[in-house]
C-alpha positions, -999 to +999 in steps of 0.1 A: -033-914+449-006-893+434+012-861+443-007-832+427+025-814+416+047-842+402+021-870+395+042-896+413+025-921+436+035-915+472+045-947+488+056-946+516+036-915+525+063-889+521+083-871+548+069-853+578+087-820+585+076-790+606+040-803+609+037-808+571+039-837+547+063-834+518+065-855+486+097-875+484+098-870+446+094-833+442+097-820+478+065-799+476+040-800+504+011-823+498-024-809+496-040-833+520-073-839+504-085-872+489-086-872+451-091-901+428-077-882+398-048-859+392-060-822+390-048-817+354-035-845+332-014-837+301-018-856+268+003-887+264+040-880+262+043-844+275+070-824+260+081-807+292+087-820+327+070-808+358+104-795+370+104-771+341+069-760+351+081-752+385+110-732+370+085-711+351+063-706+381+093-695+402+102-670+374+069-652+379+078-644+415+114-632+409+112-608+379+114-573+394+096-553+366+076-558+335+104-556+310+125-582+329+094-604+333+088-605+296+125-609+287+132-636+313+101-656+303+109-654+266+145-665+272+134-694+294+107-706+269+131-703+240+156-724+259+132-751+271+109-754+241+138-755+216+118-740+188+132-714+162+113-684+176+095-673+208+077-640+213+055-624+239+030-599+226+009-575+246-026-565+236-033-527+239-072-524+239-072-486+237-049-487+207-066-518+194-032-532+185-012-564+193+025-554+198+056-575+201+072-567+235+098-595+238+114-618+212+141-645+208+151-665+177+179-685+163+189-660+136+198-631+158+193-594+158+182-587+122+152-609+125+144-595+160+141-560+144+116-574+119+096-589+147+096-557+168+083-537+139+053-560+135+021-545+148-013-562+142-045-542+144-070-565+160-096-575+135-074-570+104-086-597+079-095-619+110-058-629+114-049-657+138-036-633+165-069-613+164-088-646+165-068-656+196-076-624+214-113-624+204-120-661+213-095-663+242-084-697+228-051-710+214-047-709+177-024-731+156-018-717+121+004-719+090+022-688+077+016-693+040-021-696+045-024-661+061-038-631+043-017-606+061+016-601+043+036-595+075+029-631+086+040-646+053+072-625+052+081-632+088+076-670+083+099-669+053+126-649+070+125-671+101+124-704+082+092-712+101+062-731+086+037-728+114+031-711+147+010-715+179-006-685+196-016-690+232-036-663+250-024-649+283-057-641+300-072-634+333-109-643+335-113-640+298-095-606+297-067-611+272-035-593+283-013-607+256-001-637+236+027-663+237+037-672+202+058-702+193+073-708+158+078-743+143+101-754+115+075-780+104+038-784+102+036-803+134+002-800+151+010-829+175+040-810+189+020-778+190-007-796+210+018-808+236+032-772+239-003-758+240-011-779+271+021-768+288+017-731+279-019-729+288-011-745+321+012-716+330-006-688+311-031-682+339-004-677+365+016-657+339-015-635+335-018-628+372+018-618+374+016-598+341-015-580+353+001-571+386+032-558+369+012-538+344-009-522+371+021-515+393+040-499+364+010-480+353+005-466+388+042-458+390+041-442+356+010-422+363+023-410+397+056-400+380+039-384+351+015-363+371+043-352+394+061-341+363+029-325+351+025-305+382+062-294+380+057-285+344+026-265+352+045-245+377+072-238+352+048-227+326+030-205+351+062-187+361+078-184+326+046-180+305+045-143+310+079-134+297+089-143+261+069-161+236+097-183+223+107-192+259+072-206+264+077-229+235+111-239+247+098-248+281+069-267+266+092-288+244+116-295+273+088-305+296+074-329+271+106-350+274+096-358+310+064-375+300+072-394+268+102-409+249+101-396+214+126-389+186+111-355+177+090-330+197+074-302+177+050-273+182+033-262+150+017-228+151-007-215+124-011-177+123-042-166+104-040-136+080-067-111+075-101-127+070-084-160+076-065-159+043-029-166+036-021-184+069+015-187+080+030-218+097+059-217+121+075-247+137+094-251+170+114-284+173+133-304+198+155-333+186+169-359+210+204-366+196+229-391+209+248-366+230+225-337+237+191-320+230+189-297+200+162-270+199+152-250+169+127-223+174+106-201+150+112-221+118+091-210+088+072-239+073+058-245+038+026-263+029-011-263+039-009-288+068-044-300+061-040-330+083-037-307+113-067-286+105-088-317+107-078-322+144-086-293+166-101-310+196-090-346+201-057-364+202-050-383+170-025-410+161-013-411+125+015-424+103+039-398+091+030-406+055-004-392+062+012-358+068+031-349+036+044-316+050+061-335+078+079-359+055+089-330+033+109-317+063+132-347+058+121-366+088+121-404+086+089-425+086+074-427+121+043-427+142+029-392+148+007-381+177-012-348+172-023-330+204-044-299+198-032-271+222-050-239+212-078-230+188-085-193+185-094-168+157-059-155+155-040-188+155-040-225+160-013-245+179-006-282+179+020-304+196+033-332+173+053-361+187+073-385+165+080-420+176+100-447+158+079-473+139+088-501+163+075-480+193+041-469+205+024-446+229+009-462+259-026-451+271-010-436+302+013-415+280-017-402+259-036-393+291-008-372+306+002-357+272-034-346+267-035-331+302-002-313+295-014-299+261-044-284+279-021-268+305+002-256+277-028-240+259-038-222+291-003-209+296-001-195+261-034-178+265-023-163+298+008-150+281-013-133+254-038-118+278-011-106+301+009-092+273-021-072+261-033-059+295-001-056+316+028-048+293+038-017+312+039-036+345+060-063+330+085-038+316+088-020+349+097-052+367+122-061+340+138-027+343+142-032+381+158-066+375+181-052+349+192-024+372+199-048+400+219-070+375+239-040+363+247-027+398+257-062+410+283-065+383+300-032+388+332-030+409+325-030+446+356-010+454+383+009+435+419-003+431+445+011+455+479+026+445+501+051+463+505+072+432+471+071+415+434+075+422+406+057+405+368+064+401+338+050+382+301+058+382+271+047+363+236+063+364+211+039+350+183+052+327+146+044+332+148+024+300+178+003+311+206-003+287+237-024+290+266-002+301+296-018+318+328-006+334+354-025+354+388-023+371+404-058+372+436-062+392+455-094+393+461-111+427+497-101+427+489-064+422+512-062+392+487-051+365+453-036+362+428-038+333+403-009+329+374-012+305+342+005+295+315-010+273+280-006+261+257-035+250+231-028+223+194-029+234+178-025+267+164-045+296+172-080+309+185-093+275+211-066+273+219-071+310+225-108+305+248-101+276+267-077+297+270-102+325+284-129+302+309-106+286+321-096+320+327-132+328+346-137+296+368-107+303+375-118+338+386-152+327+408-138+300+428-113+320+443-141+341+464-149+311+477-113+308+467-108+272+471-076+252+440-054+250+434-063+213+434-100+221+406-094+246+387-073+220+390-101+194+379-128+218+348-108+230+339-102+193+341-139+185+319-148+216+293-122+207+291-131+171+288-169+177+263-166+206+243-134+201+244-123+165+246-152+140+215-173+149+193-148+168+163-129+155+174-100+178+212-099+176+233-082+203+266-063+199+286-039+220+313-013+219+343-017+242+376+000+252+403-019+270+433-004+288+461-024+303+483-008+329+516-023+343+514-010+379+551-008+381+553+019+354+533+046+338+524+031+304+488+026+295+483+003+265+448+003+249+427-010+221+392-001+211+361-016+196+339+013+185+336+029+219+349+064+215+378+087+226+399+086+257+401+122+272+435+130+288+439+162+308+474+175+306+484+196+336+514+211+318+493+227+290+460+230+309+443+213+280+424+181+271+439+156+246+415+134+227+430+100+220+408+081+194+404+043+200+390+035+166+381-001+159+347-016+150+316-024+171+320-060+183+297-089+174+286-080+139+315-096+120+332-129+126+366-115+116+378-081+127+416-084+123+415-057+096+403-032+123+431-040+147+442-009+166+466-005+195+481+025+212+495+038+245+498+069+265+513+080+299+503+104+327+525+130+341+520+142+377+487+161+379+473+144+347+442+123+346+421+105+319+384+099+314+363+074+294+326+075+290+297+059+271+275+076+245+248+083+272+270+113+282+273+132+249+239+121+236+220+133+267+194+157+254+171+185+267+135+194+258+147+214+229+164+184+213+199+196+219+226+171+229+251+176+256+280+169+231+317+166+238+324+203+240+302+207+271+318+177+286+353+192+281+342+226+294+329+209+326+362+189+330+384+221+326+361+239+351+366+212+378+401+200+369+415+207+404+390+184+422+396+148+430+388+123+402+357+109+420+343+144+428+350+154+392+328+125+379+299+136+402+302+172+389+299+160+353+267+141+363+253+173+379+261+193+348+243+168+326+213+168+349+212+206+348+214+205+310+186+180+305+163+194+332+132+172+340+135+152+308+135+115+313+170+100+309+170+078+278+203+059+281+227+048+308+255+073+316+288+058+326+321+076+335+355+061+344+385+081+354+421+077+367+444+105+380+481+106+389+491+125+420+508+158+416 
C-alpha cells in the first residue's frame, strides 16, 4: 500500500503521534483504510510534484477575499507551470459572458491590458471557452484555428501557439476557467497540466463558490443598507428643488456602483408629444474630486432610450450615437428607466470602462434604486402641485430663523458713542443683513448694511456665506473698498457666473478707528448715509455710489471711498430699500423725504428708540398692507 497523498510506500509504518499515524515522507495523517490502488494516479511523468499540489490546496484556505484568491492562484500557477501566460476567468451566467478576472504573462502590463479587455459571449461561434463551459470538460486548442478574431490576435501578441482551458466547476456548475498558454503545439505537456489542474479545480471551485457567495452577501448587505440610506435622503430632499433631487440621485449612485460617468437623461414632451427637449445631468469621477453638471441641454433624438422604458438594458456606447457625440470615450452603458409619464421620461445612464462590467448584484440594486428615484421624483411633482404654499411658508420660517441667527446678538460698547440696529422681516423673506464687527482688542469696528437679491432660503444662504467672508476679512484690517471687492469676486464666481438664478447684493461698509472720530466708508450700490448735524439741525445725505456686487468680475472702475466725522450730538443712519420702497394701498412709497421728516421729529431721542419710531411711522403709513420686503435700519450717535 502507498500513502494516498504522496504515493510513497510506507515501510516502516510511519510515525505514531497523538493517536494518529503520519507518513514519514510527506508528514500527512494516513487515511487508515485498505486500498489496493492509489485514489488518483497521474499519467506517466507528472509535470508537478505533490508538494506543489499541497501548496495550491493550502492557498485556498489562506486567501482572505475573492480578488486575492484569484491573484494569488494565478501568480502561483504562473510560477509553477512556467508557461508564457496564465489567466483565471469567471463565467457570469446572467450576463452570458466569460470575463478575465486575473492574468499573468511574461511580457508585462501591455499584454495584460489586452487580456483584461477580452470578453467572450458564451456561444459565439462555438469558441473553445464556450465549449469548455457548455461541456464542463477541458479543451486544448490552437489560436490560429479559431474563428474569433480576439483569440488569434491574443496568441500573436503573446507569442503563444496553443492553450488549455480547464473548467472550475462544482457539480457541473461552471464557475470559471483556468487558461494556460503554450509557446508550442504540445498536447502531451497540456495533458500533464490538465491532470494536475483538474485535480485541484474541484477544490478551487469550492473555495471560489464560497468566496463569491460571501462577497455577494456582503455586497448585497452593503448595497441595500446604502439603498435604504439613499431612500431616506430622497424622501427628505425630494420635496425641495428639482435640481437637488438629481444631484442627490447622482451622488447616491456612487455608493452602489463604480462607474466613470453617472448621468440622468430627461425628455420633456412638447405639446401633443411633438418637439421633445432633452436635458442631461452628469456626475464625473475625476482623479481628485467629483464633478457635477446639471441641466445641460442635449441635442439629438436619443432613439436608443425610447426603446427602453421598462427594463434595464446593457449596451455598447457605439449603439447610442448621441452619447458618443458628447465626446465621451467608448464604454459599456447601462440604461435604467426611472420614470415614464405623459409629460416626461427619465432614464439613468451609467458608463463603465470597456474592461469592466456590472455584476448581477449591481444590476439588482441599481434597478431597485431607479424605482425609488422615480417615486421620489413623482412625489416632488405631486407635492409641488398640491402643497406649494405650505412649502413656501416653511421656507419663509427657515429663512427668518436664519436671518435672525446671523444678526448681532449685542451692540458694541463705547463711552462716547451709542449703537443700534433693527430688522423687520417681511412675509416674503428677503436677504437683508447688518452687522457691527469689533476686533478682540477693541481698537476698530466695522459697520455694514447689505441686501441680497431674491427671497427665501437661497437668499438667506447667500447672506450667511457673505457674512462669513466679511468676518474672516476684517481680521486683516482691510480698507472698506478691499472688502467690497472681495465680496464682489466671491459672489460673481459662486452665485452669478454658472447659476441659472444668479445672486447679487448691495453693500455699504464703514470702518471706524475707535480711538478717533473718523469714519471711512465705501459702497456697493446700497444707498446714502444720512448724517444728522446738531449744529445746523439738518440732515446731510452722503452718497456711497459704487455698483451692485456680483454682476461683474471686475469693479475697480467703480471704486469709491470717503469719510465723515460726528460732532457731539450728531448721529448717522443707514437703511435698506425696504424703508423708502414701503408702500400703502394707494401705491405711494414712503420715500426718503418721509424718512428725513421722521428723523428730525425724533432727533432728541436715543438712537435705539429713534429706529423704533421710524418703524412705527412706516407701519402707520402702510396700514394693513402686507410688508413686501425686509426693513433694516442701523444707527450710531455721539454723546452730546
